[in-house]
Structures are given as C-alpha cells and as structure tokens.
N, C-alpha and C positions, 0 to 999 in steps of 0.2 A: 258493791260494783253490780247493776244487773246485767243476766246475759241476755244476749240477742233475743228476739222474739222466735221463736219453731219456724216459722216460713221465713227469715233471713238465713238461718243455717242451710235449711232446704237447698233453697239458691247458691246459698255459696260450696255445699257439698257439691252442686249439680253443674258447678262450672269447674270443681276441679276434675270430676269426673269427666266433663266435657274436655276440658284442656289432655288432660291424659289420653282420650282416644284419640284427639288430634295426632299428638306427637305419635303414640303409637301408628295410626295411619300413616303418617310419615316417614319412620322408620322402617315399615314393612313397605311403602310405595319404594324407598332405595336399593332393601334389599330384594332385588326382580333378577329372575333370571336373566343373563345376556345372549341364550338364542332362542332361536323363533321356535317355538315346539309343534309338530306338524301330529294329530292326531288322526289315529288308524281308521278306517271304515268300522262298524259294529261288525259282531257277528263273526269276525275272520278276514272279514271278506278283501281278496286279494285285488282288487278293479285298482287302478293306477291313480288313484286321488286321496284325496284328503278328505275326513271327514270336519275337520276345522280345524284353522290354522292361528296360533298362536303369539303374538308377535310384541317384547316387550316395549317397556319406556325407553324412551332416549332411541330409539329407531328410527329411523326416517322412511316413512312409507311413501311410495310413488305411484300416482295411479300414469298407467301409460295408455293413450289413445287407441283405440280398435286399429287393427292392420288386416288390412285385406291382401291378396296375392297379386302378383304383377302378371301379368298376362306371359302365356304358356309358348304360345305361335304368336306375334301381333299380326304377322301376314295374312293369318286368317282371317275369316270376314266378324268385326267386332258381334260378341255378344253369345257367340256360337262357343259351345264344347270344344272345338278344337281352336279356339281364342283361346281358353280357360284354361280349359280341362278338368278331371272329374275334381272330386271332393276332395281325395285323398292327395292329389297331383296340387291344388288349390291351400291346401291346410300345408304340405310340407313349404312350398312359396310363399305363404303367410309367418312360417318360423322362421323360415330363415330371412325375411325383411325384420322380425322383431329380433331377432339373433342381431343380427347387424346395428339395429336400434340401440340391441342392450350392454353391444360394445363399445358404443361410442360413449353409453351413462357410465363404462365400468362395470357394470352388472351385467349376469348370466343368468342363465334360466333355472340354476338352484337358489336364487333371489324372490323369483316369483309365488308368491305366498295364495295367488287367489287369480283368477282367471272366468271370463264370460264368454264364451264361445255361441257364434248366431251361426246358424247353418238354414240356408235355405231349399226347400226341397228339389230333387236333383228329377227333372222331368224323365231321366233313363230312369227312376226308380218307382215312377207312377205318382211322382211330388212328393215322395217321403226325403227327409234329409237321410244322408248316406252317412250315419253313424260310426259304420263299420270302416269304413273309406276314412275318417277323421282320425279313429283311433291307431289306425293302422299309422299315420302321420303321427299323431301326438307321443306315440309309445316308441317312438324314436329319441325323443327330447329328453320324455319325463320317467320314470321310474326304471332308469339303466344303471347298471352298473357305476356307469362314469359319473351318472348325474341324478341320482334318487329320492332327490326332494321332489313330495304333490305338493302342487297347490290342492284347495279348497276350491271346486270347479263345478261352474252352469254349463249345460249343452241347450239353446234350446232352437227349435226351428221358428224361423222369421219369413215372412212374404218376400221379401226382395232385399237386394243391398243396394247400393248406391250402382251399381251400372250390372245393363243386364244381362245376364250368362253367370254371374260371381254368384258363389256356392258360399263361401267363408269369410267372416272376418271376426279378428280374435282381440278382445281386451286383455290385458293382463295388471297386477297389482303388484309391487314390488315391497320387501322388507331389505333396505340398505342399513346394514348396521355399523353403529360409529366406529370409529378407530381410534 
C-alpha cells in the first residue's frame, strides 16, 4: 500500500489542528466570567470612572437614548438659566430622569457600563463647560458606598443641545445579566 503524498498528509494535519483550535476556542468561549469587570484608571487615580469595562458573553447590552433635564422653573422665561438651572441642577435632573427610566426597565445605575456626557458651555463660566458642576451631580450616583460601580465615560463640550439654555445631556449603555 502506498503512503499518501506529503502534501495530502500536511493538509490532513492542518485540518486536525484547525479543528482542535476551533474546539478549544468554543470551550474557552463558554468558560467566561459571569460578572462585568471594571478596570480602574492607571496610576492609582481615584477619579470616579472606569478605564474600561468588560461585559461577558450572554449579557444583554442596552443602549439608552440621551436624557436631558426637566425645566427647573417652567414659569421662568424659556431658555434662561432661571428656567433650566445651572449645570449641576440640570445634571441632577437628568440623572433623576434616567433613574426613572431605569426603574421601569428593572435596571439601576450599577448596571451602567458606559456613559457619554454632552455639556454646553455655560455663559456664566465664560462659555466653558462646568465640569465641576457636572461632577458634583455625577458623584452622588456613581462611586458611592451604596453604588460603587463606575462606568467608562466620556465628557465632551458641544455647541448646543435641543433647547436653548439646556446645558446637559447624558447617554448611557447598560449591561443586563442573564437570570
């Protein structure tokens, strides 16, 4: 009996190795952690955001639309600081509205894995975004003893939002574990 040509043996071995690699990859895929992993910022920074967040396979990802604040004083002239409030006030309102939505979805701030914050420059701050005002609101909901989970987050200054005088819009992405 003749032995198969060397080329045929090579392809058979390659197929065996490829099949073994696929099986290993599938087993490794099924052996995933079941918890969201939040990576701290580098250098021991205590700034209350995650450097990165890993979401395990089998977890439902929810992309929540951006939420803006409710008017602080609807009787004040529209578009004014009296109508909307400052950045901190607007951020607190937006977070309250996000909480209301998350409650309806049976989720919480601890399920937030990513956040994008859009801040308009505050005329009272020379047109610069009031990052400190935003952080004063944010830190009431993230990185607390009651809710220590930190999202990956970006904060950007934008030229404007949907309504004049509106300074804050917050968009979140959430991870809902399988039950």
